[in-house]
N, C-alpha and C positions, 0 to 999 in steps of 0.2 A: 504493500500500500504506500509506504513512504517513498519507494523508488518511483512508482507511478506518479505520485504528486510532484516529485522533483522533476520528472520528465516533462510534465505539463508546464511547470514554471519555466523550464529551459525553452520550450516551444514558444511560450508567451513572450519571453525576453527577446528571442530571435525575431518575432513578429514586430515588436516595438522597434528593434534596431533597423529592420527593413524599412519601416515607415520613416524613421528619422533620416535614413539615407535618401529616401524619396526616389527621384528620377536620376540620381547620380550615375553616370556611365550607362544609362538605359534610356530608350525613347519613352516619351509620354505614352502611357497605356490608353488614356482617354482624355478628351478635352472636358472641361468643366461645363456645368449647366446650372441655371438658377433653380433653386428649390426653396421651400419654406423650412427654415432652420430654427433650432434651439440649441444653445450650449449653456447649461447651468452647472456651475461647479460650487459645491458646498453651500448651496442656497443663494448664490449670486448669479444672475443671468448676464452673460457676456455677448451672446448673439441671440437675437429673436427677430424673425421675419425673413425677408429674402436674403439669401447668401449663395455662395457658390459651392457646388457639390462635384467631387471628382472620384470615380471608382479607383481603387488601388489594387484590385485583384483579390481573388479568393473570397469575395463577398465583403471585403473591407472598403472603407471610403475615407475621404477627408472632407470636412466642411471648413469654409474660410469666410470670415467677416472682414471688416476693415482692419482691425488690429489683432484679432485672435483667430486661431485655427485649432482644430482637433482631429485626431485620427481614431478610427475604430478598426481594429485588426482582429479579424475572426480567428479564433483558435479551436472552435468546435461548433457543433450544431447549436445555434442560438446563444453562443457564448463568445465573448471577445475581450481583449485588453484595450483600454483607451489611454490616450495621452494628449497633452495640449501644450501650447507654448507658454502659458501662464503670464508672461510679460510681453508687451508689444515689441520690445527691442530684442527679444530672444530670437536666435537664429534657427531654432528647430523645436520640435515638440518634445522638449526634454523633461517635462513634468508628467509622471505617470498618474493616471486616474484610477487604476485598478481594474478589477473585473466588472464588466457590464453584461447584462443579458437583454435579449431582444423582447420588446413588447410593442408589436405593431411597427410603426415607423420610427420608434424610439429605442435607444439602448440605454438602460438605466443601471446604476449601481450605488454603492454607499456614498460615493464622492461626486457623481456626475450624472446628468441626463443629456444625451446627445440625440437630436431628432433631425430627420431629413425627409420631408414630405413632398411628394411630387405635386407640382402645380397643375391646375386644369389646363388643357390644351390652349384655351383662349387666353388665360392669364400668362402662360409661358410665352406665347407669341407676343403679347403686349410687353412683357418685361424684356424679352430679347430685343424687340424693336427699339426700345428706349435706351438700350445699352450702347456704349461706344462700339463702333464696328471695326476697330483696329485689332492688332495683335500685341502680345507681350513678349519680352525677351527674358527667358529663364536661364540662368547659368547652369551648366552641368557641373554642379559643385556639391560634394558630399556634405550632408548636414544642413542643407539649405533648400529643402524640397519645396518650400512654400514661398521662396524669395524670387522677386523679379525686379526689373528696373522700372522706376517711375519717377515722377517729378517730386522734388522737395518743395512743397507748397504749390502755388498755381503754375499752370503750364503757360509760361509767357517768356518773352525774350530775356535771356540771362538766367533762367531757372536751372539749377543744378539737377542732374539726373543721378539718382542714388539707387543702391540695392537695398530693398527693405521687404518686410513681409507683404506679400502681394495683396493689393487692394483691388480685387476684381469686382466689376468690370472696369473700374476707374483707370487701371493701369494698362488697358488695351490701347496704348497710345501710338503704336508703330504701324506703318503701312509700307508695303513694297511698291514703289512707284513703277511707272511704265518703263523707265530706263534701268530698273533693277536696284536702284539706290533706296535706302531706308529714309522714309519721311515721317512726319507727324500726322496722325489721323485727324481729319477735319481741320487741320491747320497748315494749308499749303504754303503759308508765309514763313513757317518755321523749319529750320534744318538743324541737324546735329552739328555741334561745334565744340571747340576745346578752349577752355578758359585758362589764361595765364601760362601758356607754354613758354618755357625758358626763364620764367621768373622765380622768385623765392619759393612760392608754393608749387606743389606738383601739378601737372596738367590734369584738368578734370573735365569730364564730359558735361556739356550743357546743351540747351537749345537756344538758338539765336535766330535773328531775322536772316533769311536766305540771301546769300550774296554769291556772285560768280567766283570769288576767290576761295570759298569754303570747299574743302575736299568732300568727295562723295563717299558715303559709307555703305558697304554692301555686305551681304552674308548669304551663304547657301543653306542656312539653317531652315528647318521647317518643324512640323510637329513630331516627326519620327527620326530626324537626322540633325545632330548638333554640328555646329561649325563656328569658326571664329567670325568676329565682326571686324571688318578690315576697311581702312580708309584708302582713298586713291593715292595718298602720299606715303603709304607703307606703314601705317600705325594700326595697332590692334587694341581692343578693349581689354583692360585688366581690372582686377578688384584687389588692391594691395592688402586690405584688412582680412581678406578671406583666409590668409595663412595664420592668422592670430586666433587661437581657440578661445581666447577670453574677450574678443571684440564683440560689441553689441551694435545692432542696427541703429541708424542707417549707415551703410558703407558708401563712401564716394567711389565713383567709377572713373578710373584713370585710363591713360593710354600709354603705350610703349611701342617701340619699333617691333614689328612682327617677328623679326629674326633675331631679336636680342636675347631671347630666353628669359625675358623679364616677367613671365607669368601670364601670357595671353590665355584667356579662357575661351571655351566653346559655349555656345548658347543654343537653346531651342527657341524658335519663333513660332508661337502658337497662341491659341485662346487660353491655354492653361488648364 
């Protein structure tokens, strides 16, 4: 009996580890969709209403609100282990919520209730139509399965682009233009640019008013294939803080020569 219990605990731990790694080194299993969500932890509700739902395989799933997200990782029939990010600046679902059992559209346990209810076809169409119609850039980065690039504040000239816990659909800000370059959804006047190259602060990715002298940024990435994001002048996107296990979101997005070995990352370009 004791051996069987320990075996179940090992399986549960492996399930949590897989969720924390998320899409690292693997293609996205499925794009997210809007559902009616609830995330209540120890009596406090952190998500209620429309949020994003993404299957993670084996009957498990992730729900994501603006600042919080949670995983349900199925370990047996009607039984799962749950985890969440606990703090908006956390880079992964590092906080375990223990065992949860299924009750209809909800999974409940001593510490949490996690619900994901399908919307009616009419409401789903209305919610989808109101969402931004662009794509998000998700780094293929261990431990940051719910992170994507978005604006720090309003999306306007000079706004910094950072890696943070993805706020979908608000972070569906990228489009692939007719010439193959990356642009900003519904803002044809804005382009990707670099702030302060060669100055005392490190070069950082921003959006700025489009000009003929700005380099074009392209990527071969899509939902199932990750790739670097490269500029026409030979620079690639990097995330320097990604190598610091103690760093907390948001991370600034830097640039470095693609052939310098300075930590260029690959990304997925997807609805997430």
